[in-house]
Every structure is written in C-alpha cells, then in structure tokens.
PANU-218447 format. One record per residue (C-alpha): residue in one letter; z, y, x. Coordinates in steps of 0.001 Angstrom, whole numbers, plus 524288, in hexadecimal, padded with zeros to 5 digits. Layout:
<pts>
AZYX...
</pts>
This chain:
<pts>
M37758A09F9BF9C1T37E89A0077BF9FBF37C2E9F3A4C0100S3758D9F23CC103EI371679E44BC116FI36ECF9E0E9C2033V365C19D46FC2228V366A19D237C3205C35C3F9C77BC369BL353FC9C124C414CN349069B719C3ECDA34FEA9B2A7C3123G344259AECFC2C69E343299AC40C1C7CK352B49AF90C1B6BL350699BE71C1D92R348DC9BD9FC1003E3523C9B4C2C08AFT35E009BEDBC0D62I355249CB62C0982D34F999C4ABBFCB7S35F649C1F5BF8D8I362849D1E8BFA99H356E79D5B6BF325N35C329CDC9BE7B9Q367029D45ABE318T369E39DA4FBD7ABE36EBB9E72FBDE82N3644F9EF1FBE63CD36F6C9F93FBEC83Y36C929F355BFA1AE3629F9F42AC0792I360739E88AC0FC7I35F479EB24C1ED3I358139DF49C2667K3591E9E1AFC3514D352409D7F4C3B96G354479D2D1C497CG345029D1B7C4E61S342A49C47DC460AT336BD9BC1CC4A98D337089AFA5C4240E32B759B07AC38A9T331269AF94C29DCT3383A9BB58C2F8CV330A99C455C35F3R326939C0BEC2801Y330059C4E9C1F91I334109D113C264CE324C99D46FC27F8E322B89D14BC1A57N32E9E9D6ECC139FL334F69E1B2C1D11T32CE49E953C25F1G31F119EF26C24EAE3197A9F2C1C179BA322D69E899C136DA32F1E9F0C0C177AP3385F9F1C8C0C55K33C66A0042C07DAG34962A05A4C06D2Q3527C9F7DDC02F0I350259EF7AC0F3ER34EAC9F4A6C1B03F349D89EC56C2844F34AC49EE5EC35E3T348AB9E60EC434CE351BC9E911C4EB4K355EC9DFB7C58E1D363FF9DB3FC58B2T36E5E9D2D3C5FD7G371089CB2FC56A2I374659CB5CC4782Y380529D454C480DD378DC9DE0CC50E9A36DD09DE4BC466AM377AB9DF03C3B03N37C6D9EBB9C41B5Q36FB69F15FC4279A36CFE9EED6C3413V378E69F6A7C3280Q37225A045CC3753H36980A02A9C2C59V372A8A0092C21DFQ372EAA0C0EC1643G37A66A0370C0C74E388FCA05BFC0A7FY38C359F748C0BB4V386409EDEDC15A2L383B39DFDAC13D1F380699D4EEC1FA0M376BB9CB35C1B6BN371079C14DC23A4C3659E9BAF8C221DG365709ADC2C1A30D3709A9B3DDC118AG36FCC9BC35C04D8F377219C0ADBF863Y37EE29B644BF11BD3766C9BABEBE541E36F419C6F6BDF47H37B699CF09BD969V382BB9CF15BE758L37F4F9DD56BEB1BE380BB9E09EBDC93R38FE49D8FABDC8DV3936B9E00BBEB17K38F3E9EEF3BE5BAE397FE9EDA7BD8D9Q3A2C99E757BE357I3A1309F2DCBEC51G3A0519FE1FBE052Q3AECC9F831BDB7ET3B46D9F95FBE7EDG3AF99A0832BE81BK3B4CBA0A8EBDC6EK3C157A050ABDEF8H3C151A0C03BECDAR3B920A18A0BEAD5M3C042A23A0BF454P3C24EA3122BF09FE3B865A3ADABF1E5T3C0ECA40D7BFB95Q3C0E0A33BAC0365D3BA0FA36C3C1002S3B02BA2B61C1239Q3B298A2727C1F7CT3C079A2244C1A6FM3B97EA1B01C0F13P3BC32A0D7EC0E7DQ3B0ABA0545C1485Y3ADB99F7C1C0CF3I3A9F99EA03C0F6FF3A5DE9E291C021CY3A7069D313C039EG3A2DC9C6AEBFC4BN3A23F9B9C1BFDB5I396699AFE2C02EAY38F639A542BFEE7E38D8499C46C0979Q37EA199650C0909Q3816F98B86C141DT38CDC985B7C0C79D3897D98916BFF17T397C898EF0BFCFCL39D1599BEBBF78DV3A3B89A3A3C02D6Q3AFE29A9B9BFE6FS3B3709B7ABC0826N3C21B9BABDC0893P3C5039C549BFC29V3CF339CB39C0635I3CCC79CE1EC142CD3D8369CEB4C1C39D3DB1A9CB85C2B10F3DB339BCC1C2937A3CD479BF27C1FFFC3C67F9C592C2D01Y3CD1F9BB56C34B0R3C72A9B0D5C2D31N3BC719B4B7C270AV3B57D9C074C226BP3AA359C0BBC1800C39CCF9BD09C1F5BH3944F9CAF6C20C6Q38BCA9C5A1C1541A395399C865C0C12C399FC9D490C10C1F394F19E1A4C0DE6Y3997C9ED1FC194AD39A1B9FACAC146AA38F5C9FF7AC1E97G399D9A0910C2586L3A13D9FD62C2A20L393469F97EC3221R39173A052EC370BK39E3FA0632C3AFAK39E3D9FAE1C4292A392339F311C4546F394729E494C480FD399639E193C547DT38DA39D99EC5C51A398099D41DC65FBY399349C9C2C5C61V38F8E9BFA5C58ABV394E79B983C4E32R3A0339C091C4858A39C399CEEDC48D5D39BEA9CE99C3A50Y3AAC29CB5AC3B8BE3AC099D37DC43B8H3A7A49E07DC3D59F3AF2D9DB9DC2F4FL3BBE49DADBC37D2W3B8D79E999C3C10C3B67D9ECA2C2D29Y3C41F9E76CC290CY3CBD69EADFC3660T3C6679F789C3A40A3BE099FBF8C305DH3C7919FA4FC2633A3BBF59F6E9C1C26E3C1C59F166C0F16M3BCEC9E453C0C43V3B8219E0DCBFEE2Y3B7489D348BFC54M3AC119D355BEF4DP3AB3D9C679BE565V39D959C61FBE925T395FE9B901BEFD7V38D1B9C11DBF90EA3836F9BABAC0187L37E9B9AD98C014FY3817F9AC7CC105FE378EA9A131C17BFG381B999EEDC22D5G3801099623C2F5EG37C0E9A336C362BF37DAC9A9B5C43A4S38C359A9CCC4310E38E3699CCBC3DC3T3864199498C48A8R38EB798948C4EDDA38A3B99182C5C38N390E499E3DC5830E39E309986DC52C1K3A63999940C5F5DR3A0FA9A714C5F64S3A6599AB39C52E7R3B3269A4EAC54E5H3B4089AD62C6140E3B0599B8DEC5B35H3B7949B84CC5069R3C44C9B766C590CK3C19A9C3B9C5FF2I3BD7D9CBFDC544CV3C9F59C696C4E17G3D02C9CA09C5914E3CCA29D7A7C598AY3D1649DACEC4A9AM3DCFF9D2DAC4927P3E9089D1FBC513BA3EAD49C505C5A10S3F51A9BFD3C525EK3EEB69C200C4491V3E1909B9E7C49FDC3ECA19B0DDC4E40K3F1579AE63C41B3Y3E49A9AD22C3BB7R3DFDC9A33BC464EL3EB8899C5EC420CI3E9CB99B9BC3433M3D9FA99733C35F5A3DECA98BEBC3EABL3E8C498737C346FT3DFAB9882BC29CDL3D4F797FD3C300AA3CC4298A74C316CP3C1D49847CC37BBL3C0BB97877C2E06R3C096982E3C238CT3B57698A1FC291EW3AD3797B04C2B31I3B142978E6C1CE9A3AC34986B4C1929R39D9B984B4C2033N39D169752BC1B31P395189773EC0EB4V39A1196AA3C09A9T3A7C8970E4C0AF2A3A42E97E7AC0B35G3A591981A3BFB56V3B229979AEBF92DY3B7CA98199C04C5Q3B43099049BFF49T3B71A98CBDBF21FI3C5FC9894BBF6C0K3C50899520BFE31R3C25499DE8BF335R3CB6099984BEA17L3D4EA99B24BF3DAI3D00F9A9C0BF7C7Y3D0F39AC07BE91FS3DEA79A614BE7B9K3E4C99AF8BBF120R3DEC09BAC4BEA79S3E4CE9B825BDF2CA3F2089B27ABE36A
</pts>
C-alpha cells in the first residue's frame, strides 16, 4: 500500500465528513484512511461516527477508525501513526481536503519517477536506503490563494518556512523513528521536519503538485498562540542551527520586513498578488 492518510478529530462536526469525502473522490485508490477520534461529544460528529464508522456500519479494509483520549493534536497524530500500514503518510486536518481528485494519482507518479532515478542496487542494505518527504503546494481557502512551497529545502528555508504538513507525504519510517515532540504545543510538526532534514538526512523532493485545500485558521494560527509559536520557533532553531546562522537569518528577516510580508500574505485582499510575486521570484531564481 502506498498511502496512509491520517485524519485526527475532536468535535469536528460536518468537517469530518467533508474531509473523508474529499479522500474518497480520489482517482487513485491505493490508500488507507486512519481516523483517530479523541472522544467527540458533539451531535454531528457522533452521528457521523455511529452511521459510518462503528458497529454494523464500520467500513472494511480501506478505513480504520479508533477512539482514544489524547493530550492534543500531536499526541493524536502519534497515536494514529501506530496504525499505519502504508509507505507514505499524509496528515489531513478536518476541514482540509485534496485540491482535486487527481492528487494521489500525481503524487504516486512522482514517487515512482524518483524511485527510478535513485534505484538502489539489489545488494544495498535496506537500512541505508534513502527516506523521503515528498511535498507540494497548498491552496489556502481563507485567502483564496495558491501558496507555493519552496522548491529547494536549505538552511534558510528551514529557518523561514517549511511546507505545512498537509502538503507533505512522509516516509512512514521517519515517523516510526521519531514521534512528534508533544512538548511543543504549536510547532511540533516544524521540529519534526527539521529533525528529518538535519538528523535523519531525509531526501526532500518538491513536487509541482497542489496537494491540499488548506482551511487555515486552526489551532496553531490563533492569536493566542502567536507568542507561543515565536517562542517555540526560537527554541527549535537553536537546537538544529548554530547561533551565528540563526542571528544571520533573524537579521535578514528583519531587513526584509517579515512581519509586514506575513500580514500581506494573510490578508485576503493582498494575498493573491503577494503569492503571485513570490512564485515568480522562486522560478526566476531556479531558472537563473
């Protein structure tokens, strides 16, 4: 099996159904869905679970559902990983969906092409074979804008902005080697990505594919968590980068007016123009 798609939920209401329907609409069916519920009590979620996921309505094979208490979204994601059977794992939040019905088909093709380019000798020890994160772009629903991921992951990309997890297909082995660190309330996925890059030396493969319709406005983006997010970011980069490099990147971000650019990128009126300019700059650098 190629894909394990993890959906964690808690009182998600109608958003759970929308996300599952988006997965079922894929033209590629080489996947499993793992739904992990934290103990929902709202009527809409409970009714959907009872009518579609438990008892006589429990699906066979392609969908697996379980309920277990957790301490938060990253703990829930860690629990769900224990049930994974696929080669690559995608985490999709309730309210998110695939950009169109051909996403998994395109991603599987990209994975196959990469495998042919980097085919290992039959004598190669499986323990030394490369592990990958395949990532693409997202379409942000709040701003109605395509958000381009950086096609090249380097130190500055890791400091500034890594792809969101809804755009990343993780080699399942990376998630088994290291769980999300639940000490980070907002940025555990960011810390895990940096671990994959710096410690596990995972191969980061950009795909020119828009993967997810990203709802946005979630837990990590609330105003109450902005201060915590900045604090966790400082701590994480300090673990993976030398102080000299961190200071250099902070200066670059300050000189390029990063807070203002963030505001422009999040404003529905200006986001489209900003992302268009960003895409053109990225591709002009690649072609230079």
